[in-house]
N, C-alpha and C positions, 0 to 999 in steps of 0.2 A: 665269895661264898665257897667256891671250889677249893681255894687255898685253905680255908678253915676246915673244910671237910677232909682234905688230905691229912692235915695235922691231927685232926680228931681220930681218923681211922688208924693212923700210925700209933697214936697213944693207946687207943683201944686194943690194937693187936698186941702191943707189948704188955699192957695191963692184964689181959686175960691169958697171957702166956702162949698165944698163937704164933708169935714171931719172936725168935730169940736173937736173930741176926741184927746187930746194931747198925751194920752197914745199910741194910734195907730200910730200916726205920729212919736212919739218918738221911738217906737220900729222899725219902718221902717227906720228911719234915723240911729239908732244905728246899725242895721244889715248892712246897706249900708256902714257905716264907718268901721265896722269890716271887711267886704269883701274887701274894699279898702286897708286897712292895710295889710291884708293877701296877696293881689296882689302885694303890695309894697315890702313885705318880699320876695316873689318869684322873683320879678324883681331885687332887690338888690342882692339876692343870685345867680341869673344867671349871672348878669353883673360882680360881684366880684368873681364868681366861688367858693362861700363859701359853703362847703358841709354841715355844721351844719344848716345854714339857709335854704338850699334846703331840708334837711331832715325834719325840722319842717314844712316847707311849704307843703311838700308832705303829712305828717301825718294830718295836719289840713285840707288840701284839700280833703283827703280821708274821714275824718269825716263829712265835709260839703256835700260830695257826698252821704254818707249813709243817712244823714238826709233828703237831698233834694230828693233823689230817693224814700225814704219811704213816704214822704209827697205827692210826685207826684203820686205814685201808689195808695195811699189812696184817693186822689182827683178823680182819674179815676175809682176807684172801688165802690164809693158810689152809692147806688140806691136811688130812690125817697123817700122811707120811712126813710132811714138813713139821707138823706139831710134834710128832714123835722124835724127830731129829733135834728140834729145839729143846724139848724136855730132856733128852739125853745129854746135850751140851750143858744145860743148867745143872743136871744131876752130877756130872763129872767135875764141875768147876767149883762147887760149894760143899763144904762139910756141914756147916751149921744148918743150912736149909735142908740138907738131906736128913739130918737128925730130927728136925721139926716135922718133916713130911712123914717119916717113919712113925714117929710118936703120935701125931694127930690123925693120920689116915689108917693106922693099924696095918702096916705093910712092911715088908723087908726086902731089900735088894731092888734093883731097877728092872731088869728083864726076867731074872730067875731068883728064886729063893734059895739061898745057900745057908744051911743050918750051922756051918762052921764059922761064918762071919758074925760079928757082933751087931746087934740091932737093939734099938731102944723101945721097940713096940711091945705091947702086952701079948700079942699073939706069938712072940718068939719063944716064950716058955713052953707052949704046947706044940711048937713046930708046925702050925697050921696057917702060916702066913701066905698071903697072896703077893705077887710081885707088885711093886709100886707103880710100874708103868700102866698096868691094867686099871688100878684105882684112879690114878691121875687122869688117864684118858677119859674116864667117865665124866669128869668135870671140866677138862681143858677146853673142849669145843664150846660148851655153853659159856664158860667164862670169857673166852676170846670173842665170841659174838656179842656178849653183854658189854665188854670193855670197848670193843670196836664201835658199837652203836652209841654208847654214851659219849665216846670220844668224837664221833662224827657230829652228834648233836651240839656239843660244846664248841667244836671247831667252827661250825656255821654261826654260832652266836658270836664267836670271836671275830669272824670276818664281817659280821654286821657291826660289831664295835669298831673295827677299823674304818668302815665306811662312814659311820656316824661321827667318828673322831675327825675324819677328813673333812666332812661337811661342816662340823662345828668349829674346827680350827680356822677356817677361812671366813668366819663371820666377824663382823665388828663387835667390839665389846660395848654393850648398851650403856655402861657406866662411864665410858671414855669420852673424851672431847669429840663432839660430832665432826669437827673439821680435821681430826687426825686421820692418817692414811689407813691404818689397821690397828 
């Protein structure tokens, strides 16, 4: 479900012109496909009662849990100064995202508005633009708390999946020969 949601959001973002960076969309789609394949491995392992597939599913799900839990905790632990530093690093390292932010949020420049620089925003013509840091900071705290909370929720459902897989993996297959070992 999460994998299809990721792929759908990436397609929606590109379809409505909110995201023009193919790298960002490509990463979101790749992560969605990876999660879908992992879910498929778990489903096939459960239906076929295949212990090796369930073992690999359990290990990969545990690794995904560790990464997702770490990122969620980091999102929730960032203070305003750290958010500002993180935003500045992102601003300085991407050009396509910078153009998207300026166009969609109607702002120019990161910390200060310089009328001598080029900007894709509509406010640039009237020279009444706000710096993008101010506009982004209005949303960044809320978005980080939302992403962190959703990530924590799904990370705990993943650890539940690891536990259930561990329990199910060690059960006998009811269709197998009763005298078989496992």
